C-alpha positions as CSV (number, residue, x, y, z in Angstrom):
1,M,-0.4,0.4,-0.2
2,K,1.0,3.6,-0.8
3,N,1.4,6.3,1.8
4,E,-0.9,8.5,0.2
5,E,-3.4,5.4,0.5
6,I,-2.4,4.9,4.2
7,I,-2.7,9.1,4.7
8,K,-6.3,8.0,3.2
9,W,-6.9,5.3,5.8
10,L,-5.6,7.1,9.0
11,Q,-7.4,9.7,8.1
12,E,-11.2,7.3,8.4
13,G,-10.2,6.9,11.7
14,D,-12.0,9.2,14.2
15,V,-11.5,13.1,14.9
16,S,-8.3,12.7,17.0
17,I,-6.1,10.6,14.6
18,Q,-7.4,12.6,11.8
19,Y,-5.9,15.6,14.2
20,Q,-2.5,14.2,15.3
21,V,-2.1,13.0,11.0
22,H,-2.3,16.3,10.2
23,R,-0.4,18.2,11.9
24,D,2.4,15.3,12.5
25,L,2.6,13.5,9.2
26,L,1.1,16.7,7.0
27,G,2.4,19.6,8.8
28,N,-0.5,21.2,8.7
29,E,-1.9,21.8,12.7
30,N,-5.3,21.5,12.0
31,K,-7.2,23.5,15.2
32,L,-10.1,23.2,13.7
33,L,-10.2,19.0,13.7
34,Q,-8.7,19.3,17.3
35,Q,-11.6,21.6,18.7
36,R,-14.4,18.9,16.8
37,I,-12.4,15.6,18.9
38,S,-14.9,17.0,22.2
39,T,-17.9,16.8,20.1
40,E,-17.7,14.1,18.4
41,G,-15.6,10.5,18.6
42,W,-13.6,8.9,21.4
43,G,-13.5,12.4,22.4
44,T,-17.0,13.3,23.4
45,D,-17.3,9.3,24.2
46,F,-15.0,9.4,27.8
47,L,-16.4,13.2,27.8
48,S,-19.6,12.0,28.6
49,R,-18.9,9.1,31.4
50,R,-18.1,11.9,34.1
51,N,-19.9,11.7,37.3
52,A,-21.5,13.8,38.5
53,N,-19.1,14.2,41.5
54,G,-16.4,15.5,39.0
55,H,-14.9,12.3,38.3
56,W,-14.9,9.7,36.3
57,G,-15.6,5.4,37.3
58,K,-15.2,5.3,41.4
59,G,-12.7,8.3,41.3
60,F,-9.2,9.3,41.1
61,Y,-7.3,6.2,40.9
62,S,-10.1,3.3,41.1
63,P,-10.8,1.0,39.3
64,K,-7.8,1.1,36.0
65,W,-8.4,1.9,33.3
66,T,-12.3,3.7,34.0
67,S,-10.7,5.7,36.7
68,T,-10.5,9.6,36.7
69,H,-6.1,9.5,36.1
70,Y,-6.3,7.0,33.5
71,T,-9.4,8.8,31.8
72,L,-7.2,11.8,32.1
73,L,-4.4,10.7,30.6
74,D,-6.3,8.7,27.2
75,L,-8.3,12.1,27.0
76,R,-4.6,13.9,27.0
77,N,-3.2,11.3,23.8
78,L,-6.1,12.4,22.4
79,C,-5.1,15.5,22.2
80,I,-8.2,17.5,22.9
81,S,-8.5,20.9,23.0
82,P,-6.2,21.9,26.5
83,D,-9.2,24.7,28.1
84,I,-12.5,22.2,28.7
85,P,-13.3,23.2,31.6
86,E,-14.9,20.6,32.9
87,I,-11.7,18.7,32.8
88,K,-10.7,21.7,34.3
89,S,-12.9,21.9,37.6
90,T,-11.7,18.1,38.2
91,L,-8.4,18.9,38.1
92,N,-9.1,21.2,41.0
93,L,-10.6,17.8,42.5
94,I,-7.8,16.3,42.5
95,F,-4.8,18.7,44.0
96,M,-7.7,19.3,46.1
97,N,-8.1,16.7,47.6
98,E,-5.4,13.7,47.0
99,K,-2.3,15.7,48.2
100,G,-0.4,13.8,50.3
101,R,2.0,14.1,53.4
102,D,5.0,14.3,50.8
103,G,4.0,16.5,48.3
104,G,2.8,14.7,45.7
105,I,-0.9,12.9,44.7
106,N,-1.7,9.6,46.4
107,P,-4.6,8.0,46.5
108,G,-4.3,5.3,49.1
109,K,-4.7,5.9,51.8
110,T,-3.4,4.0,53.4
111,I,-0.2,4.3,52.0
112,I,1.9,7.3,53.3
113,N,4.4,7.6,50.6
114,S,3.2,8.5,46.6
115,D,3.5,6.8,43.9
116,V,6.5,8.2,41.5
117,C,5.0,6.7,38.3
118,I,1.2,8.2,38.9
119,N,2.5,11.6,39.2
120,G,5.0,11.3,36.4
121,M,1.7,10.9,34.7
122,V,-0.4,13.6,36.9
123,L,1.9,16.4,35.9
124,N,1.5,14.9,31.8
125,Y,-1.7,15.9,31.9
126,A,-2.0,18.9,34.2
127,S,0.6,20.5,32.5
128,Y,-1.1,19.6,29.2
129,F,-4.1,20.8,30.3
130,G,-3.1,24.3,31.7
131,A,-2.7,23.3,35.8
132,D,-2.3,26.4,38.0
133,E,2.1,26.0,38.9
134,S,1.6,26.5,42.3
135,D,-0.9,23.4,42.4
136,L,2.0,22.0,40.6
137,K,4.6,22.7,43.2
138,S,4.5,19.8,45.2
139,I,4.3,17.2,42.6
140,V,7.2,19.0,40.7
141,D,9.1,19.0,44.7
142,F,8.2,15.5,45.6
143,L,9.1,13.7,41.2
144,L,13.2,15.6,42.2
145,S,13.5,13.9,45.5
146,Q,13.0,10.7,43.9
147,Q,15.6,10.4,41.4
148,M,17.8,7.6,41.8
149,K,21.9,7.5,41.6
150,D,21.7,5.6,37.8
151,G,19.6,8.8,36.5
152,G,16.2,7.5,36.9
153,F,13.1,6.4,38.5
154,N,11.8,3.1,39.8
155,C,8.3,3.8,41.7
156,H,9.9,1.1,44.4
157,S,12.4,3.7,45.2
158,N,10.2,5.1,48.0
159,R,8.2,2.1,49.0
160,K,9.9,-1.1,49.0
161,G,13.5,-0.1,48.3
162,S,14.9,-0.4,44.9
163,V,18.5,-0.1,43.7
164,H,18.0,-0.1,40.0
165,S,15.7,2.6,38.2
166,S,12.4,1.4,35.7
167,L,12.1,1.9,32.1
168,H,8.5,1.9,33.0
169,T,8.0,4.9,35.6
170,T,11.3,6.9,34.4
171,L,9.5,7.4,31.2
172,S,5.8,8.9,32.5
173,V,8.7,11.0,34.5
174,I,9.9,12.2,32.2
175,E,7.2,12.6,29.8
176,G,5.5,14.2,32.5
177,I,8.5,17.5,32.9
178,F,8.8,18.1,29.2
179,E,4.5,19.0,28.7
180,Y,5.8,21.2,32.0
181,A,8.6,22.6,30.5
182,R,6.6,22.9,27.0
183,N,3.5,24.1,28.5
184,G,5.7,27.6,29.6
185,Y,5.5,26.3,33.2
186,K,9.4,27.8,35.1
187,Y,9.1,26.5,38.8
188,R,13.2,25.0,39.3
189,L,12.9,24.3,35.9
190,N,16.2,24.0,35.7
191,E,16.6,21.2,37.5
192,L,13.7,18.9,36.6
193,Q,15.3,19.5,32.7
194,K,18.7,18.2,34.1
195,T,17.1,15.0,35.3
196,E,15.0,14.5,31.7
197,L,18.2,14.8,30.0
198,D,20.0,12.1,33.2
199,S,17.0,10.2,32.4
200,Q,16.7,10.1,28.9
201,Q,20.8,8.9,28.9
202,F,19.6,5.7,30.7
203,I,16.7,4.6,28.4
204,L,18.9,5.3,26.1
205,Q,21.9,3.1,28.4
206,H,19.6,-0.3,28.3
207,R,19.0,0.7,24.0
208,L,15.5,1.1,24.9
209,F,14.9,-2.4,26.2
210,K,17.5,-4.8,27.2
211,S,19.7,-5.6,30.1
212,D,22.6,-2.7,30.7
213,K,24.6,-5.9,32.3
214,T,23.9,-8.5,29.5
215,G,21.8,-7.1,26.6
216,E,18.9,-9.6,27.1
217,I,15.8,-8.3,26.9
218,I,14.6,-6.9,29.8
219,D,10.9,-7.8,29.2
220,K,8.9,-8.9,25.8
221,N,6.1,-7.2,26.5
222,M,8.2,-4.1,25.8
223,L,8.3,-5.4,22.2
224,M,5.2,-5.7,21.9
225,L,3.1,-2.4,20.1
226,S,0.1,-1.5,22.6
227,Y,-2.3,1.4,23.0
228,P,-3.1,2.9,25.3
229,S,-0.1,1.8,27.0
230,R,-1.5,3.6,30.3
231,W,1.8,3.2,32.9
232,R,3.6,0.4,31.2
233,Y,7.2,1.2,29.1
234,D,7.3,-0.1,25.4
235,I,9.5,0.8,22.5
236,L,7.0,2.7,20.7
237,K,5.9,4.5,23.4
238,A,9.7,5.8,24.1
239,L,10.1,6.4,20.1
240,D,7.4,8.6,20.2
241,Y,8.4,10.4,23.0
242,F,12.5,11.3,21.9
243,R,10.5,11.8,18.3
244,Y,8.1,15.1,20.4
245,A,11.1,15.7,22.8
246,E,13.1,16.3,19.8
247,V,16.2,14.3,20.7
248,E,18.2,13.8,18.5
249,Y,19.4,10.6,16.5
250,D,21.6,8.3,18.5
251,H,22.8,4.6,17.7
252,R,21.4,3.6,20.7
253,M,17.8,3.8,19.5
254,D,19.1,1.4,16.0
255,D,17.9,-1.8,17.4
256,A,14.4,-0.8,18.9
257,L,14.5,0.8,15.6
258,E,14.9,-2.2,13.7
259,V,12.3,-3.7,15.8
260,L,9.7,-0.8,15.1
261,L,9.6,-1.8,11.4
262,K,10.0,-5.8,11.0
263,K,6.0,-5.6,12.6
264,R,5.4,-3.6,9.8
265,R,2.7,-5.3,7.9
266,Q,3.0,-6.8,4.3
267,D,-0.1,-3.6,3.2
268,G,2.7,-0.9,5.4
269,K,0.8,-0.8,8.4
270,W,1.2,-1.3,12.3
271,P,-1.0,-4.3,14.3
272,L,-2.3,-4.1,17.9
273,Q,-0.6,-6.4,19.2
274,H,-0.9,-5.8,22.9
275,K,-3.8,-5.2,25.6
276,H,-2.9,-3.8,29.2
277,P,-5.7,-6.1,30.6
278,G,-8.7,-4.1,32.9
279,K,-11.7,-2.6,32.9
280,T,-11.8,0.4,30.1
281,H,-14.9,2.5,28.7
282,F,-15.1,1.3,25.6
283,E,-12.2,-0.5,23.1
284,M,-11.2,2.4,20.0
285,E,-9.2,-0.5,18.3
286,N,-9.6,-4.5,18.3
287,C,-6.0,-6.8,18.9
288,G,-4.2,-8.8,16.7
289,E,-6.6,-6.0,13.7
290,P,-4.0,-2.6,12.0
291,S,-4.2,-0.1,14.4
292,R,-4.2,3.5,13.3
293,W,-2.6,4.7,16.9
294,N,0.4,2.1,16.2
295,T,0.4,3.2,12.6
296,L,0.2,6.7,12.7
297,R,2.5,6.5,16.1
298,A,5.5,5.0,14.0
299,L,5.1,6.8,11.2
300,R,5.9,10.0,13.0
301,V,8.9,8.9,14.2
302,L,10.0,7.0,10.8
303,R,9.4,10.4,10.2
304,D,10.6,12.5,12.2
305,G,13.2,10.6,14.3
306,G,14.0,7.5,12.8
307,I,14.9,8.3,10.0
308,D,15.1,11.9,8.2
309,R,15.4,13.6,11.3
310,M,17.7,11.3,12.6
311,T,19.6,9.6,10.5
312,G,19.8,12.3,8.1
313,K,20.3,9.5,5.1
314,G,17.2,6.9,5.2
315,R,19.6,3.8,6.5
316,M,16.9,2.0,8.2
317,T,14.3,2.0,5.2
């Protein structure tokens, strides 16, 4: 299938897909398409499931994946307009009721220490939706206090103890840091950006999915193309972050890029290979079938990160 046909197929999908195709593949950020995300398709479906109390599901973090937390993450990843009043109201509820004693968001009322991974994701969508900087300061303080000596983060570091960072947690945190910086927040920004650079090196040191000591694959699920990714790490999610953050090509990305290219079907599309078990509001795509989400993300990685910008000579084609 020719590239033009794949673009046409992508644009037959949900309006959130259409918007990101225009923005990332066609170089035309169509704001009218973005405005439609909240009034049709997946975006309005998510918004319509918001309860009268301002939450989704049974509250901030229950159940997975219909809770407020993961619904806001889904809405952020749809690239819905960031100025929706209902979402801002829900964010205010979170900051008012879910802050822990250590400054992080902590839905586990019987657990003293906040979860690092959750707070990375909160920083991501709260920054995207324009939360007040005053509400983010304690989250920033908490995250900066949790960086490990190897440059990354681990959600077990302040709970069960850990001596090595986690790719899952590290990526969630630096996605949040980048979104915070991108939206103009200034509090402790220099420290956060230094932390982000350290964490990028941690991921690259692992060639995105390999042990830094043995070179073995850390977890084969990291090679499976899923969407939504939730809190879990995989190579496409990591590559898409590097593209979004405009990180320069590094040869340590090659192994992941090669895996990604091998997963392309004969028709030029990428499949949905895996779903993370749990209750969902609805299914955006079916496992085993061609995935517009994965095809869109793979194409923009290969265009802006894996081939043209990173290698400059299309070595991976």
